[in-house]
N, C-alpha and C positions, 0 to 999 in steps of 0.2 A: 673485139667483141662488139655486139650490137647494143646501142643505147638510144633512148628517146631524149633528145636535147632541146632545150628552149634557149634561143639566142636573143630573143626580143619578146617582150610581153605582148599579149594579144589574144586572139581567138584560138580555137583548137588547131587551126592550120599552122601555128608556130611550133607544134610538137613534131619534130622531124627525126627520122631514123638516121643515125650516123654510126660510123665505125670509130671506136674509141679504144684506148689502151686499157688492158685489164688492170684494175687497181689492186694493190697489195695492202694487206692490213698492217697498220702500225701498232705500237704497244697498246694493249687493252682493246684491240679491235679484232673483228672476225670477218673474213671474206666468205661470201655465200654464193654458190651457183644457184641462181634464182629459177625456181619452177613456176611460181605464180606471183604476181604483184597485185595488191589491192588498189582499187581506185577510190579516192576520197574527195570530198568537196574541198578540203583544204588544198589539195593539189590543183584543183580548178582555180581557186583563188590565187595560188602561187603563180600559175601560168598567166592569169589575166591581170592581176593587181600587184604581184610581187610579194604576196603574203609570206613572211618568214624567209624571203630570199635575200641572201647577203651579196650576191654578185651574179652577173651573167657571163657566159652561159651556165646553165645548170641542168641537171638530170632530176626530174621529179620522182616521187615515189616514197611513201612513208611506211609501207609495210610489205613484207615479202615472206614467202615460204621457199624452202629449198634444202640444199645439203651443204654442210660446212666444206669449204674449199681449202682454206688455210687459216691458221691461228696466229695472231700477233703475239709479241712477247708478253709474258705475264698472264696470259689467258688460261684459266683452269676450268675443269668441269665440262668441257666440250671436246669432241673428237672429230677429226677429218672424216667426212662421209656421213656424219650424223644428220638426221633430218631435224630441221629447226624452223621456227617462225620467228620473225624479228621486226622490231620497229626501227625505222631509219630516219635520219635527218636529211632526207632526200637521197636520190641515187637508186631507188628501187626499180625504175623502169629500165632495166638493163640485164644483160646476161649474167653479170657478176656485180654484187653490191657489197660494200664494206660498211659495217655498222659497229657501234660500240657493244662490247661483249655484255654489258649490263642489260642490254635490251634484246638479247637473244635467248629464246626459250625452246627447250627440247619439245618436239611435237608429242603430245600425249598419245599413249598407246591406243590404237584403234581409230586414230584420226589420220586421214590421208592428207597429202600436201595441198590439194585443192581446197579442202575445208580449212586447213591450217592457215591459209592466206587470209581468211576472213577474221582471224582471231586477234592479231597483235594490238591493234588500236581500238577496235570496236568493243570487244568483250570487256577489257579492263575499264574502259570509259563507262560503259553501261553499269558495270558492277559498282564503280565508285559513285556514280550518280545516285544509285538506289541506296547503297549501304554507307560507304565511308563519308561521303559528303551530304547526301540527301537524308540519311539516317531514318529511313522509312520504318515505321512501326506497324504492327499488325492492325488491320482494320482501317488504316488511313487511305485517303483517296489521292490519286496522282493524275496530273495533266502533263502530257508530253508533246512538245512541238516537234514537227518532222517525224511523226509516228511511223511512216512507211519507209523511212530510210534505214541504213545499216544499224546505227546506234538505236534508233527508235524501235526497230523490229525486236532487238534483243531486250531493250528496257521493258517493253510490255510484258515479256515472259518473266524477267527477273522480278518485276514488281508483283506479279501473281505468285511466284515462288516465295516471296517474302511476306505473303499474307495480306496484300493490299485489299481494302474493301471494294474498291472500284478503280479501274485504270481507263482514262480517257485520252484520246489522241487528237492532234490537230494536223490536218493535211490540206493539200491544195486542190484536191479533186475528189469526186465521188468514187472513182476507181481506186484511188489510194485509200479512201475510207473503208472500202470493202476489204482491201488487203489487210489493213490494220486490224479490223475485226476478226480476220482469220488467223491472226498471229498474237492473240492474247488480250486485245483491247475490248472492253465492254461496250464502248461506243467511240466513234470518231466524228469530229466536227470540222467544218471548213474554216479556213483562215479568217474570212471576213466576219464571221458571226460567233467565233468560239467563246468569247467571254459571256455573251448572253446564253449560249447553249449550256455552258458549264453551270451557270446559276439555275437554269431550268432543271438540269439533270440532278442537281444536288439540293433541290428545294430551297434555293437561295443562299445556302450555306457557303459554297465555294469548296475548293479542294485544299488538301493539306500540303501538297508538294507540287510545284511546277518545275519542269525541266526545260530549259530554253537555250537552243543553239543559234537563234535568229538575231536577237538583240533589238535595239532601237525601239520603235513604237510597239512591236510585238511583245517585247519584254515588259513595257509599261502596262499593256493590257493583261499580261499574265499576272502581274501584281494585283490587278483589280479582280482577278478570278480566285485569289487566295481566301481561304477561311481565316477566322480568328486564329492567331498564332501560326499562320501558314509560313512556308519556306519556299524560296525560289532559288534554283541553282542555274547560273549562267555558265554555259560552256562553249560559247562561240558567238560570232557576229556575222552569220551567213547572209543577213540582209544587207550588209554593207553600209548601214546608216551610222551616223555619228554616235558615239557612246552616249547612252542615256544616263543622266545623273539621278540618283535617288538619295534621299536624306531623311531627316527627322519628320518633315510634314507628311511624307508618304508612308513611313514605317511605323511611327508611334501610335496612330489611332487604333490600329488593329494588331499591334505587336508582331508585325511581319519581319522576316529576316531574309537577307540576300547573301549568297556565297558564290564562289566561282571555282571552276575546275578546267585544267588543260592537261591532257595526257602527255603532250610533248614537253611542256614545262616541268611536269613531274618527273619525266624521264631524265631531264637534265639536272634537276635540283635534288631529287630524292629517289635515285634508282632502286635503292633497297625497298622502299615503300611500294614502288611500281611492281617489283618482282613478287612481293607478298600478295598484292591485289590480283596480279595476273595469275598467280598460282591458284587462288580461290576461284577466279573466273573460268580458267581453262578446265578445271575439274568439272564444271557444270556442262561444258561442251563435250568432254570426253565420255561422260555417262549418259548423254543424250537429253539432259533436262532442258538445255537451251540449244536452239538451232537457228542459224542464220542462212536463209536460202540464197544461193548464188543465182541471180535472175538474168544475168547476161555475162558473157565471156568473149573477149576479143583477143586475137593474136597481138603480140607486142607492136607490130608495125601498124596496127589500127588503133593506137592509143587515142588519136584524135576523135575517132568515132565514139569511143567510150566517153570522152569528155563531152561530146555533143549530146549524147544521151543523158548524161547527168545534168548538164546545164538546161536541158529542155524540161526539167522538173517532172518528167513522166516516169522515171525509173523508181523501182522499189527494191528493197533488200540490198544485196551486195553485188557490185560490179568487179570483175577481175580481168587482168591481162594474163594471157597464157604465154609464158616466156620460153621455158624448156621443159 
């Protein structure tokens, strides 16, 4: 089979197409004939910095859609040939991927495999940020870093569905700001000035909920944008800065709180909770209440081009690899 392999960390050029043996599922696993693979920033970080990489070489890819090829021992509730979407601990950039059965989800009726590839990590993450972790209440205001990306695009829509009073995004360019406004955001601000822009937009009050995948100094400035009793959810460190420490001096004066979320860690530690969240999230896509546009699609052998586009910080929505 074909696979995209990384033998050394580096730029997009280290993503090389190779011939590999077809993997077989072990107990509790499912082999999937991959139709599409999602492209995520976490895979860019894995390729360049070794994020969540245990050894070299490795095949990237955290989410796929396709059809069940084979079932490992003990797997129930799935059938060979069934259309599914799945989260993977790597291995998605290939003709065949093997994943844990707990992270395999039947494709909802009316959803095609191309659309299904946008669902496994993005939609449950966005749902958890708004509901299970962020606990947004009707009328509250939200600020979302990376508003034009995959998670950001869906979060804006989910916040509106949850009754948010206003949803603001933070982006890196005016073009991305326009995109965010077209996909559920009341307004979008540029990275350099967002804290001041939030204060101005809210009459000095700040927002009730900040969602931050960037970390570092951006996270600190997000705390400054919170209203009294405001909450911040950290769900990544895309900026690559050292972890920023927060404690009593920062949190006590305005009763702020900080929490964290990782969809990959949840999949490992609490797969049952992940399935519940995914079920609620996928239902919103199945009936059309939430949509994640696929803004660029590349054949498997052009995975490096997909990474170059994502690293260039000009992409919006969701990027896919077309496998089979």
